[in-house]
N, C-alpha and C positions, 0 to 999 in steps of 0.2 A: 197336373191338370186333369180334370174330370170331364169327360164328354159323355153325353147321352144322345148318341146319334145313330143307333142301330136302325137300319131301314125298316125293319118290321115294327119297331116301336115308335118311330118318328117319321111317319110318311110326309112327303113334301106337300101333299094336298092339305094336310091338317096343320102342319107346323112350319111351313116356309113363308109365312106372312110377316108382317111388320108389327112389332110390339111398341106401344106408346104408353109412357108413364106421365100422367098429368100431375103437376105439383103446384101448390100455392093457391091462395084465394079459396074458392069453393071446392077445390080439388085436393083436399087433404089426402095424403097418401103415405104408405109405408111399405117397406120391403121385408118380408119375413123369410129368412133362409135357415136351413138346418145347420147344426154344428155336428160335423161328422169327425169323430176321433180318428187319428192316424192309426193304421194297423202296423203291427211290429213284425 
């Protein structure tokens, strides 16, 4: 599991909200995620 939750980078005031993803109809959407190769 990868977490990006360091308090200096992810302040609650900026990132503790709710995220909504609208789909369908006039709300065409996609999710773009990086491919991160495993380290050995």
